[in-house]
ZABABA-923213 format. One record per residue (C-alpha): residue number from 1; residue in three letters; z, y, x. Coordinates in steps of 0.001 Angstrom, whole numbers, plus 500000, padded with zeros to 6 digits. Each point is the difference from the previous one (the first is absolute). Layout:
NUM / Ala / Z / Y / X
...
***
This chain:
1 / Met / 214515 / 226855 / 717211
2 / Ile / 497145 / 498230 / 501108
3 / Glu / 497307 / 502816 / 499915
4 / Val / 502522 / 502108 / 502238
5 / Ala / 500230 / 496863 / 502512
6 / Met / 496113 / 499954 / 500202
7 / Ser / 499498 / 503532 / 500120
8 / Cys / 502956 / 501446 / 502525
9 / Pro / 500956 / 498650 / 503187
10 / Asp / 503373 / 498602 / 500439
11 / Phe / 502329 / 502398 / 500564
12 / Ile / 504240 / 500898 / 500359
13 / Val / 501437 / 502806 / 498066
14 / Ala / 503257 / 501401 / 501597
15 / Ile / 502368 / 502327 / 498504
16 / Pro / 502319 / 502210 / 501593
17 / Ala / 502883 / 500635 / 497541
18 / Arg / 502542 / 502181 / 501652
19 / Tyr / 503205 / 500674 / 497931
20 / Gly / 501083 / 503318 / 501169
21 / Ser / 498093 / 502964 / 498816
22 / Thr / 500797 / 503566 / 499696
23 / Arg / 497832 / 501347 / 497569
24 / Leu / 501022 / 496762 / 497554
25 / Pro / 502797 / 497846 / 501031
26 / Ala / 499888 / 496358 / 499765
27 / Lys / 496321 / 500227 / 499167
28 / Pro / 498319 / 496657 / 500252
29 / Leu / 502642 / 499202 / 497593
30 / Arg / 499277 / 502512 / 497085
31 / Ala / 498925 / 498698 / 496800
32 / Ile / 496849 / 500920 / 498539
33 / Ala / 500197 / 498819 / 496068
34 / Gly / 502507 / 497663 / 501111
35 / Val / 498286 / 498515 / 503002
36 / Pro / 501199 / 501021 / 503356
37 / Met / 497219 / 501744 / 502463
38 / Val / 499934 / 497558 / 502654
39 / Val / 499262 / 496921 / 496992
40 / Arg / 496925 / 502302 / 498745
41 / Val / 498375 / 500375 / 503698
42 / Ala / 500564 / 496063 / 500721
43 / Gln / 498724 / 499369 / 496747
44 / Arg / 496895 / 502104 / 500649
45 / Ala / 499583 / 498231 / 503428
46 / Leu / 499962 / 496452 / 498031
47 / Gln / 497274 / 501278 / 497787
48 / Ala / 497590 / 501100 / 502594
49 / Gly / 500122 / 496445 / 501272
50 / Ala / 501620 / 499943 / 503302
51 / Gly / 500644 / 496761 / 501824
52 / Gln / 503596 / 501352 / 500889
53 / Val / 502033 / 502633 / 498710
54 / Val / 502687 / 501151 / 502457
55 / Val / 502740 / 502833 / 498835
56 / Ala / 501882 / 501566 / 503136
57 / Val / 503222 / 500998 / 498900
58 / Asp / 503142 / 501582 / 501904
59 / Asp / 502512 / 498964 / 497413
60 / Glu / 501440 / 497059 / 497996
61 / Arg / 499794 / 501812 / 496949
62 / Ile / 496018 / 500349 / 499994
63 / Ala / 499831 / 496376 / 501059
64 / Ser / 501841 / 498953 / 496832
65 / Ala / 498269 / 501717 / 498083
66 / Leu / 496629 / 498435 / 501007
67 / Lys / 501348 / 496097 / 499297
68 / Gly / 497991 / 498093 / 498114
69 / Gln / 497043 / 502457 / 500509
70 / Gly / 497729 / 497398 / 501699
71 / Val / 499871 / 502467 / 502891
72 / Asp / 501708 / 499275 / 503817
73 / Val / 502669 / 502437 / 501065
74 / Cys / 500796 / 500747 / 503695
75 / Met / 503148 / 501867 / 500895
76 / Thr / 498920 / 502672 / 502600
77 / Arg / 502067 / 502552 / 502416
78 / Ala / 501358 / 502813 / 497823
79 / Asp / 499002 / 502374 / 503129
80 / His / 496098 / 499843 / 499934
81 / Ala / 498209 / 503250 / 500325
82 / Ser / 497495 / 499106 / 497592
83 / Gly / 498339 / 497521 / 497447
84 / Ser / 497558 / 498735 / 502762
85 / Asp / 502844 / 499424 / 502479
86 / Arg / 502031 / 497640 / 496945
87 / Leu / 496603 / 498473 / 499404
88 / Ala / 499519 / 498671 / 504175
89 / Glu / 503577 / 498695 / 499588
90 / Cys / 498656 / 498022 / 497425
91 / Ala / 496969 / 498854 / 501802
92 / Ala / 501896 / 498834 / 502745
93 / His / 502593 / 498401 / 497469
94 / Tyr / 496853 / 497495 / 498238
95 / Gly / 498253 / 499722 / 503206
96 / Trp / 496776 / 501584 / 498295
97 / Ala / 496715 / 499312 / 501815
98 / Asp / 498363 / 503021 / 502025
99 / Asp / 497112 / 500066 / 497767
100 / Ala / 502289 / 499497 / 496625
101 / Ile / 498924 / 503003 / 497357
102 / Val / 503398 / 501381 / 499356
103 / Val / 499754 / 503137 / 497160
104 / Asn / 502996 / 502417 / 499861
105 / Leu / 501077 / 500863 / 496616
106 / Gln / 502155 / 502606 / 499775
107 / Gly / 503108 / 499076 / 497956
108 / Asp / 499634 / 502935 / 497752
109 / Glu / 496960 / 499726 / 498687
110 / Pro / 500469 / 497603 / 496609
111 / Phe / 496660 / 500649 / 498694
112 / Ala / 497706 / 499254 / 502611
113 / Pro / 496974 / 498577 / 498635
114 / Ala / 499542 / 496315 / 501359
115 / Ala / 495927 / 500928 / 500332
116 / Gly / 501271 / 502790 / 502763
117 / Ile / 502252 / 497369 / 501790
118 / Arg / 496972 / 497500 / 500394
119 / Glu / 497786 / 502631 / 500775
120 / Val / 501916 / 501001 / 503287
121 / Ala / 500205 / 496607 / 500863
122 / Arg / 496389 / 499528 / 499861
123 / Ala / 499320 / 503124 / 501614
124 / Leu / 501783 / 498550 / 502864
125 / Ala / 498189 / 496746 / 500235
126 / Glu / 496862 / 501537 / 499678
127 / Asp / 500613 / 502540 / 502960
128 / Asp / 501139 / 498967 / 503734
129 / Ala / 502191 / 503044 / 499542
130 / Pro / 503615 / 498751 / 500540
131 / Met / 501068 / 502405 / 496770
132 / Ala / 498646 / 500970 / 496882
133 / Thr / 500848 / 502555 / 497062
134 / Leu / 499255 / 501221 / 497127
135 / Ala / 498332 / 503406 / 498507
136 / Ala / 498880 / 501650 / 496435
137 / Pro / 498103 / 503042 / 499567
138 / Val / 501664 / 503729 / 499913
139 / Thr / 499447 / 500490 / 496670
140 / Asp / 501026 / 504283 / 499896
141 / Ala / 500585 / 502697 / 502544
142 / His / 503693 / 500448 / 499087
143 / Glu / 500216 / 496136 / 501040
144 / Leu / 497758 / 500659 / 503155
145 / Phe / 502691 / 502792 / 501402
146 / Asp / 502952 / 498380 / 499007
147 / Pro / 502124 / 499280 / 503351
148 / Asn / 501825 / 497067 / 498227
149 / Val / 496433 / 498189 / 499407
150 / Val / 498689 / 498619 / 503120
151 / Lys / 496531 / 500414 / 500437
152 / Leu / 497527 / 497481 / 502181
153 / Val / 496392 / 500562 / 501688
154 / Arg / 498242 / 496364 / 500959
155 / Asp / 496654 / 499501 / 501977
156 / Ala / 496864 / 498073 / 498865
157 / Arg / 501550 / 496962 / 500716
158 / Gly / 503150 / 500819 / 497602
159 / Arg / 502376 / 500218 / 502580
160 / Ala / 502660 / 502748 / 500185
161 / Leu / 499133 / 503064 / 501922
162 / Tyr / 503220 / 501987 / 499640
163 / Phe / 502906 / 500285 / 497150
164 / Ser / 501312 / 503231 / 499359
165 / Arg / 501962 / 502014 / 497269
166 / Ala / 497911 / 502657 / 500363
167 / Pro / 496672 / 500426 / 498057
168 / Leu / 497551 / 497925 / 501605
169 / Pro / 496999 / 500219 / 500404
170 / Trp / 499548 / 503773 / 499931
171 / Ala / 497222 / 501065 / 497973
172 / Arg / 499339 / 503420 / 502299
173 / Asp / 497519 / 501626 / 497620
174 / Ala / 501173 / 498763 / 496688
175 / Phe / 503494 / 500670 / 500656
176 / Ala / 499318 / 503579 / 501721
177 / Ala / 498589 / 500877 / 496172
178 / Ser / 502726 / 498329 / 498191
179 / Arg / 502912 / 497234 / 499986
180 / Asp / 500365 / 499466 / 496325
181 / Ala / 497651 / 497364 / 499664
182 / Leu / 499046 / 497205 / 502276
183 / Pro / 496084 / 500220 / 501387
184 / Val / 497820 / 497074 / 498861
185 / Asp / 498573 / 497249 / 502460
186 / Val / 502930 / 500290 / 502396
187 / Pro / 502071 / 496767 / 500867
188 / Phe / 503637 / 501248 / 498573
189 / Leu / 502271 / 496875 / 500738
190 / Arg / 503694 / 499603 / 498923
191 / His / 501933 / 497796 / 502035
192 / Ile / 501879 / 497097 / 497974
193 / Gly / 502831 / 498584 / 502111
194 / Ile / 499479 / 495981 / 500227
195 / Tyr / 498703 / 498448 / 502823
196 / Ala / 499149 / 496690 / 501647
197 / Tyr / 500424 / 498849 / 503381
198 / Arg / 499062 / 496921 / 502101
199 / Ala / 503630 / 498960 / 501045
200 / Gly / 499399 / 499927 / 503235
201 / Phe / 499240 / 503535 / 499916
202 / Leu / 503139 / 500613 / 497626
203 / Arg / 502188 / 498833 / 503077
204 / Gln / 498006 / 502163 / 502331
205 / Tyr / 499883 / 503037 / 497667
206 / Thr / 504051 / 500436 / 499986
207 / Gly / 499926 / 500222 / 504011
208 / Leu / 497598 / 502898 / 500147
209 / Thr / 501606 / 503304 / 500960
210 / Arg / 500185 / 502641 / 497587
211 / Thr / 497331 / 502466 / 500237
212 / Pro / 499297 / 503888 / 499683
213 / Leu / 497830 / 500096 / 496840
214 / Glu / 502136 / 497502 / 498370
215 / Gln / 502853 / 501855 / 500462
216 / Ala / 498377 / 503639 / 499043
217 / Glu / 498482 / 498660 / 496694
218 / Ser / 503142 / 497515 / 499746
219 / Leu / 496872 / 496814 / 499285
220 / Glu / 501439 / 496946 / 501640
221 / Gln / 496139 / 498433 / 499728
222 / Leu / 498914 / 502983 / 502493
223 / Arg / 501975 / 498274 / 502778
224 / Val / 497199 / 497102 / 499250
225 / Leu / 497282 / 502308 / 500745
226 / Glu / 501457 / 501809 / 502965
227 / His / 500579 / 496757 / 501874
228 / Gly / 496351 / 499349 / 499360
229 / His / 499953 / 497058 / 497541
230 / Thr / 497804 / 500030 / 496473
231 / Ile / 501010 / 500290 / 496647
232 / Ala / 497433 / 498710 / 497363
233 / Val / 499933 / 501784 / 496840
234 / Arg / 498812 / 498971 / 496501
235 / Leu / 500115 / 501899 / 496757
236 / Thr / 502362 / 498723 / 497250
237 / Pro / 498436 / 497741 / 497296
238 / Glu / 502833 / 501437 / 497461
239 / Pro / 502292 / 502904 / 500164
240 / Phe / 503468 / 499635 / 501798
241 / Pro / 502482 / 501942 / 497270
242 / Pro / 502371 / 502234 / 502270
243 / Gly / 502855 / 498324 / 501973
244 / Ile / 503613 / 500325 / 498812
245 / Asp / 502295 / 502242 / 502214
246 / Thr / 502406 / 502068 / 497407
247 / Glu / 501582 / 499368 / 497044
248 / Ala / 497267 / 502423 / 498361
249 / Asp / 497545 / 497164 / 501079
250 / Leu / 501997 / 497559 / 498332
251 / Gln / 499728 / 501708 / 496557
252 / Arg / 496569 / 500167 / 500690
253 / Ala / 499204 / 496492 / 500443
254 / Glu / 502094 / 498965 / 497215
255 / Arg / 497520 / 502417 / 497627
256 / Trp / 497266 / 498441 / 501858
257 / Leu / 500963 / 496167 / 499292
258 / Ala / 500402 / 501122 / 496455
259 / Glu / 496642 / 501649 / 499837
260 / Gln / 498521 / 496347 / 501015
261 / Ala / 501699 / 498218 / 497567
***
C-alpha cells in the first residue's frame, strides 16, 4: 500500500450503482461466486489505493449490501439520467475540492484491474485536461468493425480526437484490398469505459447540453469534445475483462473466476 501511495496521486473512486436495470434486474446485488457484484467493484477500488471509495446508490438494498465493506455510501436521487449525474450529486454532497481527482468506476465492472484504476487517475494528474480515460489496442478486424466496440483516435499529446462505433481510423488503401485483417503500424484503439474527472469539471459536465454527435453515436463522452473540452487518453496497463449486463455475462464471470482460482 505504501508503494501505491508513492507512485500514484491521491484520488477518489466513485461508483454509480443503480438498482433498476432492464437487461439484468437488481444488477448491483446479483451474486458472483456468492459475493454481490457491487461489493466486488468496491473491493477493486479499495485494492487500487483510493483515498476514499464512495458508492452512489438509489436503493437501500444496495446500501445494506455494502455495510462493513469500508466504503462510503451516498444515497442519491433515483431519476438521474446517467452515472455522471449521480456522481455530481455525490461531489456536491461531500464538498470535494474542484481539483480533486474522481475516478468513475462503473458498478458493473467487478474485475476492473487495480492498475487500470490507478492509471486513469495518474493520466489526469499528469495532464491539464479536465477528464481522462483509458484505451487498449484493437486486436483483430472483427473487433474494429463491431459497432458495439467503441473506437477512438488521439493526437500526438495523447488526447482524444474522436470516439466512434465505426471503424476508426479508416486505413484507405489496406481496406480497399481487404477487410479481413488489420494493417500493421496503424494505431487502432478500443475505448475502455473508465473515466477520471476533476471534481469541478464533473459538476460542470453534467450541466452541458446534449450534442448532435453524442446523440448520433450514443456516446456520452462526445459531449465533452463537442463543447470544446479535452480528454486525456492512456493505454491500460492490464486488460479489463468485459462488464456485466446480462445473465450470460454473469455465467461467463462465474467461469472466469473459477479459472483464476
